[in-house]
Backbone bond lengths (Angstrom), bond angles and torsions (degrees), N, CA, C in turn:
res aa  C-N    CA-C-N  psi(-1)  N-CA   C-N-CA  omega(-1)  CA-C   N-CA-C  phi
1 X - - - 1.424 - - 1.523 109.48 -
2 X 1.358 116.50 -37.77 1.459 119.88 178.09 1.529 110.92 -61.95
3 X 1.333 115.50 -47.27 1.458 119.06 179.85 1.533 111.57 -61.07
4 X 1.328 115.61 -43.54 1.458 121.55 179.20 1.551 109.75 -57.79
5 X 1.310 116.40 -49.66 1.451 120.88 -179.79 1.523 113.00 -65.45
6 X 1.324 115.91 -34.78 1.491 120.12 175.65 1.529 109.81 -62.68
7 X 1.328 116.88 -44.04 1.463 119.92 -178.24 1.535 109.80 -67.48
8 X 1.330 117.53 -41.19 1.494 120.20 175.72 1.513 110.36 -57.53
9 X 1.341 116.65 -46.34 1.457 121.23 -175.53 1.523 110.71 -67.74
10 X 1.332 117.40 -44.81 1.458 118.32 -172.36 1.519 113.30 -82.31
11 X 1.333 119.52 -25.16 1.444 121.14 -177.78 1.509 114.46 -102.26
12 X 1.344 117.31 -20.90 1.439 121.88 -176.12 1.525 112.01 64.45
13 X 1.347 118.80 17.86 1.454 122.63 177.19 1.521 109.34 -74.82
14 X 1.344 116.73 151.13 1.448 120.21 173.83 1.520 110.87 -61.30
15 X 1.338 117.96 151.41 1.471 120.83 -178.32 1.553 111.42 -57.32
16 X 1.341 118.69 -43.16 1.502 119.48 -177.47 1.515 110.82 -67.37
17 X 1.334 118.97 -29.20 1.455 120.16 175.74 1.535 109.78 -66.00
18 X 1.325 115.77 -42.14 1.468 121.26 179.21 1.514 108.98 -63.99
19 X 1.374 116.66 -43.47 1.444 120.41 178.38 1.550 111.06 -60.66
20 X 1.324 115.46 -41.77 1.457 120.56 179.53 1.548 110.67 -64.01
21 X 1.303 117.05 -39.32 1.436 120.24 176.42 1.504 113.02 -64.27
22 X 1.319 114.99 -38.24 1.488 121.73 176.67 1.494 109.20 -64.17
23 X 1.336 119.09 -42.91 1.453 122.84 179.34 1.528 110.88 -65.41
24 X 1.317 116.67 -38.62 1.467 120.74 175.94 1.494 111.22 -62.13
25 X 1.325 115.72 -42.49 1.493 119.35 177.95 1.497 110.78 -62.87
26 X 1.332 118.51 -42.80 1.457 120.93 178.93 1.511 110.25 -63.64
27 X 1.320 118.70 -40.89 1.455 123.04 177.43 1.533 111.03 -60.92
28 X 1.342 116.47 -40.63 1.453 119.92 177.80 1.501 113.23 -65.37
29 X 1.351 116.51 -38.99 1.464 121.03 176.31 1.528 110.52 -65.25
30 X 1.353 115.76 -44.16 1.481 118.98 176.11 1.504 111.24 -55.48
31 X 1.326 116.56 -49.28 1.481 119.99 -177.90 1.505 111.99 -60.29
32 X 1.312 116.83 -43.15 1.465 120.97 -179.19 1.537 110.36 -63.19
33 X 1.311 116.83 -45.43 1.473 120.94 179.90 1.525 109.51 -66.37
34 X 1.339 117.60 -45.62 1.445 122.27 -179.22 1.539 110.56 -60.74
35 X 1.322 116.61 -42.03 1.475 119.92 178.48 1.542 111.57 -61.31
36 X 1.308 116.19 -39.80 1.463 119.68 177.75 1.515 111.40 -65.18
37 X 1.299 118.21 -33.73 1.470 121.87 -179.60 1.529 112.82 -79.26
38 X 1.313 116.17 -11.55 1.478 120.60 177.62 1.529 111.08 -95.31
39 X 1.302 119.19 -0.97 1.461 122.14 -179.29 1.514 111.15 -65.22
40 X 1.337 116.13 166.16 1.456 120.06 179.96 1.530 112.77 -64.62
41 X 1.293 117.60 -30.35 1.483 120.61 -179.16 1.509 111.38 -77.91
42 X 1.335 118.57 -20.10 1.480 120.49 178.58 1.518 110.51 68.52
43 X 1.288 113.00 -164.23 1.460 120.01 -179.54 1.525 108.81 -143.90
44 X 1.319 118.14 136.27 1.428 119.58 -179.03 1.528 115.46 -64.73
45 X 1.318 118.61 -11.67 1.462 121.59 -180.00 1.516 111.71 -71.59
46 X 1.312 118.29 -23.10 1.438 122.43 176.51 1.526 115.90 87.12
47 X 1.334 117.24 0.38 1.468 119.75 -179.64 1.535 110.18 -69.43
48 X 1.315 116.67 131.20 1.427 121.62 174.30 1.519 107.42 -117.16
49 X 1.345 118.50 107.09 1.448 121.74 -176.91 1.500 113.22 -56.43
50 X 1.331 115.61 137.28 1.455 122.96 176.11 1.534 106.33 -136.73
51 X 1.288 116.48 97.85 1.456 123.22 -169.52 1.561 111.09 -50.10
52 X 1.309 116.01 -52.46 1.453 118.20 -177.42 1.524 113.20 -59.72
53 X 1.342 115.17 -52.41 1.477 118.30 -179.43 1.520 113.09 -66.36
54 X 1.330 116.87 -36.18 1.458 118.99 179.61 1.505 113.25 -67.92
55 X 1.364 115.72 -41.16 1.497 119.55 177.12 1.520 109.09 -65.03
56 X 1.327 117.47 -41.49 1.471 119.34 178.89 1.542 111.09 -61.82
57 X 1.317 116.96 -38.60 1.459 120.95 178.90 1.515 110.87 -66.90
58 X 1.338 116.95 -41.47 1.481 120.86 175.77 1.540 112.64 -64.78
59 X 1.339 115.55 -40.66 1.452 118.51 176.49 1.541 112.52 -65.33
60 X 1.303 116.06 -38.68 1.482 120.00 176.71 1.509 111.46 -64.48
61 X 1.320 117.51 -40.73 1.435 121.81 179.62 1.538 108.90 -64.28
62 X 1.350 117.54 -42.17 1.472 120.40 177.65 1.507 110.46 -64.49
63 X 1.302 117.92 -44.95 1.490 120.48 -179.29 1.489 111.11 -62.97
64 X 1.336 117.35 -40.54 1.453 121.00 -179.00 1.504 112.51 -62.65
65 X 1.361 116.59 -34.29 1.458 119.07 -179.20 1.500 113.39 -81.46
66 X 1.345 116.42 -14.86 1.491 118.82 179.61 1.514 112.67 -92.68
67 X 1.331 117.55 -9.62 1.451 120.41 179.95 1.540 110.36 -78.87
68 X 1.311 115.88 138.25 1.453 119.65 175.70 1.525 109.41 -69.34
69 X 1.288 115.50 135.03 1.468 119.28 176.45 1.523 109.33 -92.52
70 X 1.312 116.90 128.68 1.450 119.26 -178.14 1.516 111.45 -62.47
71 X 1.292 117.51 139.83 1.448 122.00 179.07 1.510 109.48 -87.96
72 X 1.333 115.74 139.90 1.449 120.59 177.71 1.531 110.17 -91.81
73 X 1.288 118.15 -3.11 1.462 122.27 -175.85 1.553 108.81 -96.05
74 X 1.303 117.03 108.34 1.460 121.79 -177.11 1.545 111.64 -64.37
75 X 1.328 117.18 -21.52 1.478 117.89 -178.07 1.517 112.21 -71.95
76 X 1.345 117.87 -20.88 1.465 119.82 -179.47 1.520 113.54 -101.88
77 X 1.359 117.22 -3.52 1.441 120.79 -179.79 1.536 110.08 -77.32
78 X 1.341 114.04 145.65 1.452 119.15 178.16 1.532 108.51 -86.06
79 X 1.307 117.40 134.55 1.463 121.82 179.20 1.539 108.52 -70.00
80 X 1.363 115.00 133.85 1.469 118.58 -178.21 1.492 111.85 -98.93
81 X 1.275 117.48 -26.54 1.489 119.88 -179.80 1.533 109.22 -164.36
82 X 1.361 114.15 -158.23 1.442 119.09 179.94 1.517 109.41 -121.10
83 X 1.284 114.97 152.32 1.475 120.14 176.86 1.480 109.58 -114.80
C-alpha cells in the first residue's frame, strides 16, 4: 500500500493506471519464471506452467481479495429496514 501511494503521489497517475502497471509487472514476472521452468534442465520444484490455468488462479485470487467479507458483529452492520 505504501508503494502504491508513493507512486500515486509522485507520478500523479490515476489509480487504475497504477494498478494496470502493477498487473503488467506481475505478468512479466510470471512470464520470466514460467520461461525458466520450461527450459531443458527443468526445475526440481516440479511446477509445469499452464498459462490458462495459472492466469485463472491469479484472477480468482484477485477476485477473492476484492470481495467484502460479511461481518459477524451485529453492532457494526448497517440497518437495511425495519421489522
